SERO-4910 file (N, C-alpha, C, O; in steps of 0.05 Angstrom, whole numbers):
BEGIN
 pado doro    nc1    nc2    nc3   cac1   cac2   cac3    cc1    cc2    cc3    oc1    oc2    oc3
  Unk    A   -203   -488   -225   -190   -468   -203   -219   -474   -182   -242   -475   -192
  Unk    A   -216   -476   -148   -241   -492   -132   -244   -457   -128   -232   -437   -134
  Unk    A   -271   -464   -113   -283   -442   -102   -260   -424    -78   -260   -400    -71
  Unk    A   -246   -444    -70   -225   -423    -43   -210   -413    -58   -209   -388    -55
  Unk    A   -192   -422    -81   -171   -407   -102   -184   -388   -105   -177   -369    -92
  Unk    A   -206   -384   -123   -219   -370   -130   -228   -341   -108   -229   -318   -115
  Unk    A   -233   -350    -86   -240   -326    -67   -213   -319    -56   -210   -298    -43
  Unk    A   -190   -338    -62   -161   -328    -54   -150   -302    -76   -135   -283    -72
  Unk    A   -162   -310   -100   -152   -291   -119   -169   -265   -116   -158   -243   -120
  Unk    A   -195   -266   -109   -212   -244   -111   -202   -226    -85   -206   -202    -83
  Unk    A   -191   -241    -69   -179   -224    -39   -158   -211    -50   -157   -187    -52
  Unk    A   -138   -226    -57   -113   -217    -69   -116   -196    -82   -104   -177    -70
  Unk    A   -129   -190   -105   -135   -168   -116   -141   -147   -106   -132   -126   -115
  Unk    A   -158   -148    -86   -154   -122    -72   -139   -110    -51   -142    -87    -43
  Unk    A   -120   -127    -42    -94   -126    -32    -81   -109    -46    -76    -86    -38
  Unk    A    -72   -124    -74    -58   -111    -98    -64    -82   -100    -48    -64    -98
  Unk    A    -95    -80   -107   -106    -44   -107    -97    -31    -91    -82    -12    -98
  Unk    A   -102    -36    -65    -98    -22    -38    -71    -19    -40    -69      4    -47
  Unk    A    -50    -28    -39    -20    -26    -43    -14    -10    -63      6      4    -61
  Unk    A    -29    -10    -86    -22     16   -101    -38     39    -98    -23     59   -100
  Unk    A    -57     45    -95    -74     72    -92    -68     76    -64    -56     97    -60
  Unk    A    -76     57    -39    -71     67    -12    -42     72    -11    -33     85      8
  Unk    A    -25     61    -31      4     59    -19     15     95    -28     27    111    -14
  Unk    A      8     96    -48      1    127    -57     -9    147    -37     -3    170    -32
  Unk    A    -23    134    -30    -37    160      1    -17    164     21     -4    184     28
  Unk    A    -16    142     29      9    143     51     28    154     46     36    172     60
  Unk    A     42    143     19     65    170     13     65    193     19     81    203     35
  Unk    A     45    206      9     37    233      8     46    235     36     67    249     38
  Unk    A     36    226     62     42    243     81     69    238     83     76    261     88
  Unk    A     90    225     83    116    217     87    131    253     68    150    267     75
  Unk    A    119    254     49    135    282     37    119    302     48    126    325     41
  Unk    A    100    301     63     86    321     82    108    333    102    116    355    107
  Unk    A    116    305    112    127    306    136    154    318    129    164    330    148
  Unk    A    169    318    104    193    327     93    196    346     84    218    354     77
  Unk    A    171    362     81    164    389     59    184    412     74    196    429     62
  Unk    A    184    411     99    195    441    112    180    457    126    156    455    130
  Unk    A    190    471    132    179    498    141    153    507    121    151    499     98
  Unk    A    133    526    135    111    541    114    121    549     89    110    546     67
  Unk    A    146    561     93    153    585     69    169    559     53    165    559     29
  Unk    A    182    539     60    181    526     37    165    496     24    162    486      1
  Unk    A    156    489     50    134    465     43    113    473     37     96    455     34
  Unk    A    103    501     32     70    511     37     59    495      2     37    485     -2
  Unk    A     83    498    -21     71    488    -45     72    460    -44     52    449    -54
  Unk    A     90    444    -35     87    415    -30     65    407    -21     52    395    -38
  Unk    A     51    411      7     31    407     24      8    412      1     -5    394     -9
  Unk    A      7    441     -7    -19    447    -29    -26    428    -48    -49    422    -54
  Unk    A      1    417    -60      2    395    -79    -12    371    -66    -28    357    -78
  Unk    A     -3    369    -43    -10    339    -27    -42    344    -30    -54    330    -46
  Unk    A    -51    360    -18    -79    363     -9    -99    364    -37   -122    354    -39
  Unk    A    -81    380    -60   -102    373    -86   -106    348    -96   -128    340   -103
  Unk    A    -83    332    -98    -82    302   -106    -95    284    -87   -112    270    -99
  Unk    A    -92    279    -65   -107    264    -43   -133    273    -38   -150    255    -33
  Unk    A   -139    289    -38   -161    303    -26   -183    289    -33   -195    277    -14
  Unk    A   -195    286    -64   -213    277    -74   -216    241    -67   -238    231    -66
  Unk    A   -194    227    -64   -193    204    -62   -182    182    -36   -184    157    -34
  Unk    A   -172    203    -17   -161    192      3   -188    173     21   -181    150     28
  Unk    A   -210    179     27   -229    166     36   -233    139     14   -236    117     22
  Unk    A   -232    144    -11   -244    123    -31   -229    103    -28   -238     80    -26
  Unk    A   -198    109    -28   -176     87    -21   -182     63     -1   -176     39     -1
  Unk    A   -194     75     14   -205     55     40   -215     30     40   -213     10     53
  Unk    A   -229     38     20   -258     17      5   -246     -3     -1   -260    -22     -1
  Unk    A   -211     -9     -8   -206    -32    -17   -190    -48     15   -185    -72     15
  Unk    A   -186    -35     31   -178    -44     58   -201    -48     70   -200    -65     88
  Unk    A   -225    -37     65   -248    -57     77   -257    -79     66   -270    -96     78
  Unk    A   -249    -77     37   -257   -104     21   -239   -130     27   -242   -153     34
  Unk    A   -223   -117     23   -196   -146     43   -206   -154     72   -209   -178     78
  Unk    A   -212   -131     91   -220   -149    115   -242   -163    116   -242   -183    131
  Unk    A   -266   -155    101   -289   -168     99   -286   -197     80   -302   -215     84
  Unk    A   -272   -200     67   -267   -218     49   -250   -240     71   -260   -262     76
  Unk    A   -231   -232     81   -217   -248     91   -228   -262    116   -221   -286    122
  Unk    A   -248   -244    136   -259   -261    159   -283   -274    147   -292   -288    165
  Unk    A   -295   -277    129   -315   -286    122   -308   -310    103   -325   -329    103
  Unk    A   -282   -312     86   -278   -333     70   -259   -346     81   -256   -368     69
  Unk    A   -241   -344    101   -218   -355    113   -223   -347    148   -207   -337    163
  Unk    A   -246   -353    152   -252   -352    186   -218   -351    203   -204   -333    210
  Unk    A   -217   -376    204   -194   -390    226   -167   -375    215   -159   -360    233
  Unk    A   -150   -373    191   -143   -357    193   -139   -323    194   -120   -310    201
  Unk    A   -161   -316    188   -167   -290    201   -168   -284    233   -156   -264    240
  Unk    A   -179   -296    250   -174   -302    273   -146   -300    293   -139   -287    312
  Unk    A   -131   -325    274   -103   -328    283    -83   -302    273    -63   -297    287
  Unk    A    -88   -286    252    -78   -261    240    -91   -246    262    -74   -239    277
  Unk    A   -115   -238    271   -119   -215    283   -112   -220    320   -110   -200    334
  Unk    A   -110   -241    327   -104   -250    348    -68   -246    356    -56   -232    372
  Unk    A    -59   -267    336    -28   -261    340    -10   -230    337     12   -222    347
  Unk    A    -26   -220    321    -14   -192    311    -30   -165    317    -30   -143    305
  Unk    A    -44   -174    342    -61   -148    352    -52   -130    352    -65   -111    342
  Unk    A    -24   -124    363      4   -100    370     -7    -92    340    -29    -82    337
  Unk    A     10    -98    320     11    -80    298     -4    -67    284      0    -45    272
  Unk    A    -33    -88    284    -64    -85    268    -70    -57    289    -78    -35    282
  Unk    A    -65    -65    311    -86    -41    327    -65    -11    319    -77      8    310
  Unk    A    -39    -10    322    -30      9    309    -38     22    287    -41     47    284
  Unk    A    -43      5    271    -36      9    245    -73     25    236    -77     44    220
  Unk    A    -95      9    253   -114     19    249   -122     47    265   -138     63    254
  Unk    A   -113     52    287    -98     77    301    -91     96    281   -103    118    279
  Unk    A    -69     89    263    -56    111    255    -75    113    230    -71    135    219
  Unk    A    -91    100    219   -112    108    196   -126    129    206   -127    148    190
  Unk    A   -137    131    228   -162    142    245   -142    174    247   -148    194    234
  Unk    A   -126    174    259   -106    200    268   -101    203    239   -103    228    236
  Unk    A    -98    195    222    -79    209    197   -111    219    179   -111    237    163
  Unk    A   -133    205    184   -153    223    171   -165    246    185   -174    266    173
  Unk    A   -164    242    214   -168    269    225   -149    288    229   -156    308    241
  Unk    A   -121    285    219   -104    307    212   -105    322    189   -101    346    185
  Unk    A   -115    296    168   -114    314    144   -140    334    145   -138    356    133
  Unk    A   -162    326    158   -184    337    150   -184    365    169   -193    387    163
  Unk    A   -171    356    195   -178    382    212   -162    404    208   -168    427    214
  Unk    A   -129    395    194   -112    415    185   -124    435    172   -115    457    177
  Unk    A   -150    432    150   -157    449    135   -174    475    153   -180    497    143
  Unk    A   -179    469    172   -201    486    184   -186    495    215   -197    504    236
  Unk    A   -165    491    210   -153    498    235   -152    529    244   -146    545    226
  Unk    A   -158    539    272   -162    565    280   -140    579    274   -139    597    256
  Unk    A   -116    568    292    -94    581    292    -65    562    277    -69    538    271
  Unk    A    -41    573    272    -24    554    263    -11    539    276      1    520    266
  Unk    A    -11    545    299     -1    517    319    -16    490    315     -5    468    312
  Unk    A    -43    497    315    -65    474    313    -63    462    283    -68    438    280
  Unk    A    -59    475    265    -47    466    239    -23    448    238    -20    426    227
  Unk    A     -8    462    250     20    442    257     11    420    269     15    400    255
  Unk    A      3    418    283     -3    395    302    -17    380    287     -6    359    282
  Unk    A    -45    384    275    -55    362    267    -42    357    239    -46    336    228
  Unk    A    -26    374    228      4    361    204     18    346    218     23    325    207
  Unk    A     25    347    234     49    327    244     32    299    250     43    277    246
  Unk    A      1    301    264     -4    279    260    -13    261    239    -11    237    239
  Unk    A    -23    278    217    -19    259    186      0    253    178      4    230    170
  Unk    A     12    265    179     49    260    171     60    242    175     72    227    159
  Unk    A     56    241    211     74    212    228     58    193    218     70    174    209
  Unk    A     34    191    217     11    163    219     16    157    190     18    132    187
  Unk    A     19    170    169     19    162    146     52    147    147     52    127    132
  Unk    A     72    151    158     86    131    161     97    110    176    118     98    173
  Unk    A     70    105    199     79     91    217     54     69    212     53     48    225
  Unk    A     34     75    191     19     63    185     19     40    168      8     18    169
  Unk    A     37     50    147     46     22    122     75     11    143     84    -11    140
  Unk    A     82     25    158    102      7    167     92    -15    180    101    -36    172
  Unk    A     76    -15    200     59    -44    216     46    -53    198     48    -78    198
  Unk    A     30    -45    178     20    -62    155     33    -79    144     23   -100    138
  Unk    A     67    -71    138     81    -88    119     95   -107    141    103   -129    134
  Unk    A     99    -96    172    111   -120    195     89   -142    189     97   -163    180
  Unk    A     63   -136    193     38   -156    193     45   -179    179     49   -203    185
  Unk    A     47   -158    149     53   -179    122     72   -196    127     67   -219    121
  Unk    A    102   -190    139    120   -200    141    118   -222    165    133   -241    167
  Unk    A    102   -217    180     98   -242    200     87   -262    195     91   -283    207
  Unk    A     64   -259    169     54   -281    160     73   -293    141     76   -318    141
  Unk    A     84   -282    128     98   -286    104    122   -308    114    132   -326    100
  Unk    A    129   -303    143    155   -310    150    145   -336    176    160   -346    192
  Unk    A    117   -341    171    107   -362    186    109   -365    215    114   -385    227
  Unk    A    103   -336    226    102   -333    255     74   -324    263     70   -306    278
  Unk    A     57   -339    251     28   -334    253     18   -368    260     16   -381    239
  Unk    A     13   -379    280      4   -406    285    -23   -407    281    -36   -388    289
  Unk    A    -35   -429    270    -62   -432    263    -84   -429    288   -107   -420    286
  Unk    A    -74   -436    308    -88   -433    334    -92   -399    345   -109   -390    361
  Unk    A    -71   -385    332    -73   -357    338    -62   -354    363    -71   -334    376
  Unk    A    -41   -371    375    -34   -362    399     -3   -355    397     15   -363    412
  Unk    A      0   -337    372     33   -334    373     47   -313    389     29   -302    402
  Unk    A     67   -302    394     81   -286    413     68   -256    412     75   -249    389
  Unk    A     58   -240    421     46   -216    413     63   -197    404     58   -178    391
  Unk    A     90   -205    413    115   -184    407    137   -196    385    145   -183    365
  Unk    A    142   -210    388    167   -222    372    150   -236    345    165   -243    327
  Unk    A    123   -241    341    109   -250    312    114   -232    292    116   -236    268
  Unk    A    116   -206    307    123   -182    280    152   -169    283    158   -154    264
  Unk    A    167   -170    299    191   -161    302    224   -173    294    247   -167    301
  Unk    A    209   -196    275    231   -217    259    240   -195    236    232   -173    228
  Unk    A    261   -214    230    270   -194    207    258   -190    178    264   -172    162
  Unk    A    242   -209    174    222   -212    153    201   -179    151    195   -164    132
  Unk    A    195   -178    178    174   -156    185    186   -139    181    178   -123    164
  Unk    A    209   -133    192    226   -107    190    231    -98    165    228    -74    159
  Unk    A    240   -118    145    243   -113    116    217   -105    112    210    -84    102
  Unk    A    204   -121    118    169   -111     99    152    -89    107    131    -80     98
  Unk    A    171    -82    133    151    -52    137    173    -27    129    165     -4    125
  Unk    A    196    -34    129    216    -14    114    207     -6     88    203     16     77
  Unk    A    206    -38     78    199    -33     44    172    -18     39    171      2     24
  Unk    A    150    -29     55    122    -11     56    125     17     56    115     30     38
  Unk    A    142     30     78    141     56     78    158     63     57    145     80     45
  Unk    A    180     60     45    199     65     24    179     65     -4    175     85    -16
  Unk    A    167     43    -10    150     38    -28    131     51    -34    125     56    -58
  Unk    A    118     58    -15     95     88     -6    109    114    -14     98    132    -26
  Unk    A    132    114     -5    136    143    -15    146    148    -42    143    171    -50
  Unk    A    159    128    -60    167    126    -81    145    131    -99    147    146   -118
  Unk    A    120    113    -91     93    120   -114     86    146   -109     87    159   -129
  Unk    A     80    160    -86     67    177    -77     89    207    -94     77    227   -102
  Unk    A    114    206    -95    131    225   -108    130    221   -134    131    242   -147
  Unk    A    127    202   -145    123    202   -177     96    203   -180     93    217   -200
  Unk    A     66    194   -167     46    206   -170     47    244   -172     41    258   -191
  Unk    A     56    251   -146     54    280   -145     70    292   -171     62    311   -184
  Unk    A     89    282   -174    107    290   -202     94    293   -226    100    311   -242
  Unk    A     76    275   -229     57    281   -254     41    302   -251     41    322   -266
  Unk    A     21    297   -222      6    313   -217     15    340   -218      2    358   -228
  Unk    A     36    345   -209     44    376   -208     51    383   -240     47    407   -243
  Unk    A     59    374   -258     69    380   -284     37    380   -297     33    396   -315
  Unk    A     15    362   -290     -7    371   -306    -20    397   -297    -38    408   -310
  Unk    A    -10    408   -272    -22    436   -262      1    450   -275     -3    474   -268
  Unk    A     17    450   -287     33    467   -298     57    478   -279     74    494   -286
  Unk    A     55    466   -255     81    470   -235    102    448   -246    102    424   -244
  Unk    A    121    466   -261    141    444   -273    165    439   -258    176    417   -258
  Unk    A    175    463   -243    192    467   -224    187    443   -201    201    423   -197
  Unk    A    167    448   -189    152    426   -168    154    394   -174    161    377   -158
  Unk    A    146    393   -198    142    371   -212    175    351   -217    180    327   -216
  Unk    A    190    374   -220    221    366   -220    231    361   -196    245    340   -194
  Unk    A    226    378   -175    231    371   -152    222    343   -136    236    333   -117
  Unk    A    195    332   -147    184    313   -126    195    294   -143    199    272   -133
  Unk    A    205    298   -176    223    268   -183    249    265   -179    260    244   -183
  Unk    A    261    288   -169    287    280   -155    280    265   -131    294    246   -125
  Unk    A    260    272   -115    254    259    -95    249    229    -91    257    216    -72
  Unk    A    231    218   -114    226    200   -124    253    180   -136    258    156   -131
  Unk    A    268    195   -152    293    180   -158    312    172   -130    323    150   -130
  Unk    A    314    188   -111    334    177    -88    312    156    -81    318    132    -84
  Unk    A    283    162    -70    280    141    -62    274    119    -65    268    101    -49
  Unk    A    276    120    -99    271     95   -115    292     79   -119    291     57   -130
  Unk    A    315     92   -107    344     80   -111    351     59    -80    363     38    -76
  Unk    A    339     75    -63    338     67    -33    319     35    -36    326     13    -29
  Unk    A    301     40    -45    281     23    -43    295     -4    -58    297    -26    -46
  Unk    A    305      0    -87    317    -16    -93    345    -34    -83    351    -58    -85
  Unk    A    354    -16    -73    375    -29    -48    369    -43    -28    384    -61    -20
  Unk    A    342    -35    -14    337    -52      4    322    -73     -3    324    -94     11
  Unk    A    305    -72    -23    297    -97    -37    312   -118    -38    304   -139    -29
  Unk    A    342   -114    -53    359   -129    -54    371   -145    -37    378   -168    -40
  Unk    A    373   -128    -17    385   -137      8    360   -155     27    364   -171     45
  Unk    A    340   -148     19    318   -167     32    316   -201     22    309   -220     35
  Unk    A    326   -199     -4    332   -227    -10    342   -246      6    332   -269      7
  Unk    A    367   -237     22    386   -258     34    368   -259     63    371   -280     75
  Unk    A    350   -239     74    338   -242     94    315   -264     94    308   -278    113
  Unk    A    304   -264     66    282   -283     60    293   -314     58    280   -334     63
  Unk    A    315   -314     51    325   -341     50    330   -347     75    323   -370     79
  Unk    A    341   -335     98    345   -346    120    318   -351    136    312   -374    145
  Unk    A    300   -327    140    281   -316    154    257   -334    146    246   -350    161
  Unk    A    248   -330    116    229   -342    108    221   -363     83    203   -365     66
  Unk    A    246   -380     91    256   -400     68    231   -413     45    235   -423     22
  Unk    A    208   -409     57    187   -421     44    174   -395     25    165   -400      3
  Unk    A    174   -374     32    163   -361     13    189   -344     -7    185   -327    -24
  Unk    A    214   -353      2    235   -351    -17    237   -370    -38    241   -364    -61
  Unk    A    234   -397    -29    234   -419    -57    214   -411    -72    218   -413    -97
  Unk    A    188   -399    -63    164   -398    -84    170   -373   -100    155   -370   -119
  Unk    A    191   -349    -97    195   -326   -101    217   -330   -131    219   -317   -151
  Unk    A    230   -357   -121    249   -370   -147    240   -377   -160    246   -373   -184
  Unk    A    216   -394   -152    199   -409   -179    182   -397   -185    186   -378   -200
  Unk    A    155   -404   -175    131   -388   -190    129   -361   -193    121   -349   -212
  Unk    A    140   -351   -168    136   -320   -170    164   -304   -185    166   -279   -183
  Unk    A    181   -316   -196    205   -304   -201    204   -281   -227    218   -260   -231
  Unk    A    176   -297   -248    164   -272   -270    158   -250   -263    164   -230   -276
  Unk    A    145   -250   -238    131   -222   -227    155   -211   -205    150   -189   -196
  Unk    A    171   -220   -198    198   -208   -189    215   -188   -213    223   -165   -210
  Unk    A    216   -203   -233    233   -189   -255    212   -171   -269    223   -155   -284
  Unk    A    188   -170   -267    169   -151   -280    169   -124   -262    170   -101   -270
  Unk    A    169   -133   -235    176   -107   -214    198    -95   -222    198    -71   -229
  Unk    A    223   -113   -220    252    -96   -223    248    -80   -257    254    -56   -261
  Unk    A    239    -97   -276    238    -78   -299    217    -53   -297    222    -38   -315
  Unk    A    196    -45   -281    182    -35   -281    183     -8   -260    172     14   -260
  Unk    A    207    -25   -240    216      3   -223    239      9   -240    242     33   -242
  Unk    A    258     -4   -255    281     14   -272    273     32   -293    286     52   -301
  Unk    A    246     22   -303    228     42   -323    218     62   -308    216     83   -321
  Unk    A    211     64   -286    196     85   -274    227    107   -265    225    131   -264
  Unk    A    249     95   -262    271    112   -254    274    130   -279    275    155   -280
  Unk    A    275    109   -304    283    130   -328    270    139   -340    279    149   -360
  Unk    A    234    143   -333    219    164   -337    225    185   -318    215    207   -324
  Unk    A    235    184   -300    235    208   -274    253    225   -287    251    249   -290
  Unk    A    276    207   -296    301    221   -303    300    235   -320    313    256   -317
  Unk    A    285    233   -342    271    244   -369    255    256   -367    249    265   -390
  Unk    A    239    265   -349    219    279   -346    192    270   -353    172    284   -349
  Unk    A    193    248   -362    164    235   -375    145    226   -347    141    202   -343
  Unk    A    135    244   -331    125    233   -308     99    219   -307     92    210   -286
  Unk    A     83    216   -328     64    209   -331     70    176   -341     56    158   -331
  Unk    A     86    170   -354     92    149   -358    109    133   -335    105    110   -328
  Unk    A    126    150   -325    137    141   -295    117    137   -275    128    128   -254
  Unk    A     91    139   -273     74    137   -259     56    108   -259     47     95   -241
  Unk    A     55    104   -288     45     81   -295     67     59   -293     61     36   -290
  Unk    A     92     66   -295    116     46   -287    116     35   -261    120     11   -256
  Unk    A    111     57   -241    121     58   -215     94     40   -205     98     19   -193
  Unk    A     70     47   -210     45     33   -199     47      0   -216     38    -19   -202
  Unk    A     55     -6   -236     63    -31   -250     84    -48   -234     81    -72   -229
  Unk    A    106    -33   -228    127    -48   -208    122    -65   -178    130    -87   -170
  Unk    A    104    -40   -165     85    -43   -144     66    -66   -146     69    -84   -130
  Unk    A     49    -67   -160     26    -84   -166     44   -118   -169     39   -140   -159
  Unk    A     66   -109   -186     77   -138   -190     94   -158   -172     97   -182   -173
  Unk    A    103   -135   -150    118   -148   -129     96   -161   -112     98   -184   -103
  Unk    A     73   -142   -107     63   -151    -90     48   -182    -95     45   -199    -78
  Unk    A     39   -182   -123     37   -206   -137     52   -230   -134     44   -252   -126
  Unk    A     68   -225   -138     95   -245   -130     97   -256   -104     99   -280    -97
  Unk    A     94   -234    -88     91   -254    -60     60   -265    -54     59   -281    -35
  Unk    A     41   -261    -65     19   -280    -68     27   -304    -85     20   -327    -77
  Unk    A     38   -301   -104     41   -328   -114     66   -342   -109     74   -363   -117
  Unk    A     77   -326    -94    106   -346    -80     95   -354    -60    104   -376    -52
  Unk    A     72   -341    -42     68   -360    -16     45   -381    -21     39   -395     -2
  Unk    A     34   -384    -42     17   -402    -49     23   -433    -46     47   -440    -47
  Unk    A      9   -446    -42    -19   -448    -31    -26   -438     -4    -48   -443      5
  Unk    A     -5   -424     12    -16   -417     41    -26   -397     45    -17   -377     33
  Unk    A    -43   -396     59    -61   -369     75    -32   -365    101    -18   -345    103
  Unk    A    -31   -386    114     -6   -376    139     11   -394    131      6   -418    126
  Unk    A     32   -380    128     54   -391    113     68   -416    133     78   -411    155
  Unk    A     66   -446    120     72   -468    135     62   -476    157     73   -490    173
  Unk    A     31   -463    158      9   -465    182    -16   -481    165    -22   -505    166
  Unk    A    -31   -455    147    -56   -464    140    -58   -461    109    -53   -438    101
  Unk    A    -67   -482     87    -69   -472     68    -95   -459     54   -114   -456     69
  Unk    A    -97   -454     33   -122   -441     24   -144   -457     24   -166   -448     31
  Unk    A   -141   -480     17   -162   -500     23   -169   -513     50   -190   -526     52
  Unk    A   -152   -509     70   -148   -517     98   -163   -499    110   -178   -507    127
  Unk    A   -162   -473    105   -176   -448    118   -193   -438    109   -199   -415    117
  Unk    A   -206   -452     88   -232   -430     74   -254   -442     83   -253   -466     87
  Unk    A   -279   -425     89   -300   -429    102   -318   -450     78   -305   -459     59
  Unk    A   -343   -457     82   -360   -464     70   -365   -463     46   -366   -441     37
  Unk    A   -371   -487     27   -374   -474      0   -392   -453     -4   -386   -434    -19
  Unk    A   -421   -454     10   -442   -438      7   -433   -417      8   -434   -403    -12
  Unk    A   -421   -408     35   -411   -379     40   -385   -367     13   -387   -344      4
  Unk    A   -367   -384      6   -353   -378    -15   -364   -369    -46   -356   -353    -63
  Unk    A   -386   -388    -44   -405   -382    -72   -417   -350    -70   -418   -333    -88
  Unk    A   -424   -347    -42   -440   -320    -39   -429   -307    -45   -436   -293    -64
  Unk    A   -400   -303    -31   -385   -290    -30   -374   -281    -61   -368   -257    -59
  Unk    A   -368   -290    -86   -355   -293   -108   -384   -280   -120   -379   -270   -142
  Unk    A   -408   -277   -114   -424   -269   -124   -429   -242   -119   -433   -227   -139
  Unk    A   -427   -231    -90   -423   -205    -78   -395   -193   -104   -399   -178   -123
  Unk    A   -372   -206    -97   -350   -193   -114   -360   -188   -147   -350   -170   -161
  Unk    A   -377   -202   -154   -382   -197   -188   -400   -182   -183   -401   -173   -206
  Unk    A   -418   -170   -171   -433   -153   -167   -425   -126   -169   -432   -110   -187
  Unk    A   -402   -122   -140   -389   -100   -138   -368    -89   -159   -358    -66   -162
  Unk    A   -363   -115   -176   -346   -102   -198   -359    -90   -217   -348    -74   -232
  Unk    A   -397    -97   -221   -403    -81   -238   -412    -59   -223   -409    -38   -236
  Unk    A   -422    -55   -203   -438    -34   -192   -415    -13   -176   -418     11   -179
  Unk    A   -392    -23   -159   -378     -3   -144   -351      2   -166   -347     26   -170
  Unk    A   -341     -9   -174   -314    -12   -196   -320     17   -218   -307     37   -219
  Unk    A   -339     12   -230   -342     37   -249   -339     68   -226   -320     83   -222
  Unk    A   -360     67   -219   -359     97   -205   -325     99   -195   -312    118   -203
  Unk    A   -316     83   -183   -288     86   -169   -264     97   -191   -249    116   -188
  Unk    A   -268     77   -217   -250     85   -239   -256    118   -244   -238    135   -247
  Unk    A   -287    124   -244   -297    144   -258   -276    171   -238   -263    190   -246
  Unk    A   -280    161   -210   -273    187   -193   -241    193   -200   -230    215   -201
  Unk    A   -227    163   -206   -203    173   -202   -197    181   -234   -176    192   -240
  Unk    A   -217    175   -256   -214    197   -281   -213    220   -275   -195    236   -283
  Unk    A   -236    229   -257   -236    260   -258   -216    277   -246   -211    300   -253
  Unk    A   -202    260   -222   -179    275   -213   -162    281   -235   -160    305   -239
  Unk    A   -148    264   -252   -132    268   -269   -146    291   -293   -130    295   -311
  Unk    A   -169    304   -295   -180    320   -315   -167    347   -304   -161    352   -280
  Unk    A   -164    366   -328   -151    398   -313   -181    413   -294   -205    410   -294
  Unk    A   -164    427   -280   -184    433   -258   -204    451   -272   -194    464   -290
  Unk    A   -230    455   -266   -245    471   -273   -253    491   -245   -277    495   -241
  Unk    A   -240    498   -232   -238    520   -219   -238    546   -223   -218    555   -234
  Unk    A   -261    566   -216   -257    595   -227   -231    606   -223   -222    598   -202
  Unk    A   -214    625   -237   -190    633   -228   -190    655   -200   -205    673   -194
  Unk    A   -174    647   -193   -171    670   -166   -175    698   -170   -173    708   -192
  Unk    A   -183    717   -143   -185    743   -158   -159    757   -140   -152    781   -145
***
C-alpha cells in the first residue's frame, strides 16, 4: 500500500464514522421537526435532548478531521471541490452553525415563541445540512468536479446523482436517528415511546430502501464510473448494507432495538464504504486519481503519524464518552 492510498483509507475512515455518528445526530433534528406541537412532541424532544446532548459537538470532530486531512493530503482536489461546490458546502456549513445555535439556545429561551424559533432553526438545519452534504458527494461521484476547480457553481451539484445523494442522506440520517432513539427510549424505560420511534424507523427504512433501489438506475446513467465500481469491487459491501438494513428492520419489528441499532449503523457504514471502494482509485471521479492528487511524501508521512497519535490519544476518550451515554442515568430523582 502506498502512502497516498494509506492516507486515503485514513481519510475515508473519518467519512464513515461521521456518516454514522453525525448522521444519527442530524437525523434527530428531522424527528424533532416532525414531533408535532408541545403537548404531543414534548416527550420526543426531551428524548432527543437527552440522547444527543452529550455528543452533538463531539461528533463534529470527525468532520474537522476529514476536512483537515483532505486539504493537507490532497490539496489540489480539495481546492477543486471547495471552489466548484462552494454553494452547497457553504449552505451546509451555515446549517451546522444554525443547528448548533438553535439546539443550545432553545434550552435557555425566555419565552415559548423564542423556544419555537430556535427549535425550527435546529430542526430545519438538521434536514438541510445532510441534503447539501449528500448533494456535494453526488457531484464528486458523478464526475462533475473538474480538477481545475472551474465547474459550474450550480449545475455541478444539481444533477441526478446529487439529488439522489442528498435525498438518501436525509433519509438515512432519519432512519439511523429513529433507530438510535428507540434504543435510548427503551433503556430509559419509556417502552411506548420506543415503540413509536421504532415504527417511524420502519417507515423511513422502507422508503430509504426503495429510493436506494431506484438510485441504481440513476447511477448507471449519470455516474457510470461509480456504477461500474459498485458492480464489481464494491458489490460485497452493497450486499452487506442491504443485509444490515433488512436485519435492522427485522429487529425493529420484533422490538429488539439495541440489535437494530447495531445493524442500522453497520448498514450505513457498509454503503459508505461501498461508495469509497466503488470510486477507487479516483479522488475526483474521471479527473484526479489518489496518486495524482496526493501531496508530497513527507507530508503524507507526517499525516499518518498524526493519525496514529490521534488513534491513541483522541479515540479512547471519544469511545469512553459514547460508552458513558449508554449507561443508566445517575441523576437524582426529581421531587
